N, C-alpha and C positions, 0 to 999 in steps of 0.2 A: 504493500500500500504506500509506502514511503516514496518509492520511485514514481508511482502514479501521481501523487500529490505534487511532486517536484515538476513533472511534465505539465500538469494543469497550471501551476504557478507561472512557469515559463510562457505558456500559451497566453495566459491572461496578461502578462507584461507586454508581450508582442502586440496583442490587440490594443492595449492602452496606448502604446507608442504609435501605432498606425492611426488610431483615432485622433491623437494629438496632432499628428502630421496633417491630417485632413482638415482639422480645425484651423491650423495655422495657414494652410492654403486658402481656405475660405475667407479668413480675415484679410489676407493680402489682396485677394480678388476684390473684396468689398472696399478696401482702401483705394484701389485703382479705380473702381467705379465711381467712388466719391470724388476723386481728383478730376476725372474726366467730366463728371456732372458739374462740378464747380466752374470749370473752364467753359463748358458749353453754355451754361446758363447765362454767362455774361454777354454772350453774343446773340441771344435770342430776343425777338421782340416780345411784347406782352402777350399777344395772341398765340404766338408759337410756344411760349413758355406754358401757357394755359393748356394747349393741346398736348404738350409733352407730359404735363402732370396727369392729364386724363389717360394717356397711354400707359403711364407708369402704374396707375391704379387698376386699369382694366386688363392690361397685357404685359406683365413684368418681363417675359422673355423677349417680346418684341421691343420693349423699352431698352433693354440692354443692347440688343442688336442695333437699334437706332442710335444709341449713345456712341457706339463704336464707329458708326458711319459718320456721325456729326463730329466726332473727335478727329477723324481724318480730314474732313472738309473745312474745319474751323479756320485754318490759315488762308483759305481761298476766298472767304467772304468776310466783309466787315460786319454784317449783321445777317442773321437768318430769320426771314419772315415766315408767316404762316403758310403762304403759298409754296415756298421752297420746301418747307417741312412736309407738306402734303405730297409734293412731287417725289420726295425721297421715300415716303411711306408707300406710295404706289409702286415704286421700283423694288421695294423690299418684299412686296407680296408675291407669293409663288404664283406662277401662271396656271390658270385653270384650263383644263382641257374640256372641250365640248364633245359630247358624244351624241351621235345621231342614231336613233333606233329605227330600222326599216323592217317592215313586215312584208312578207311575200304572200 
């Protein structure tokens, strides 16, 4: 039994280290998101900022994807207005396929 307990202890320690590493990665990712968010928000108009907030509340995954794109574009534009933000959102949407059903 002593050997079994040692193996369990070692396995628990490994899992704790793995969990701690994942938590650190998540914290770093959140810090990066916060930094990009702070930079992007300074370049948005009031309407675009409102739309970005709505996207953050409704679609968190799309919000992060949009932040990444805005972070890349931020140097090319002095200000990002609502129309430009809409255009970017349309381009981020996956293309939908139309299917025609024919009956014979």
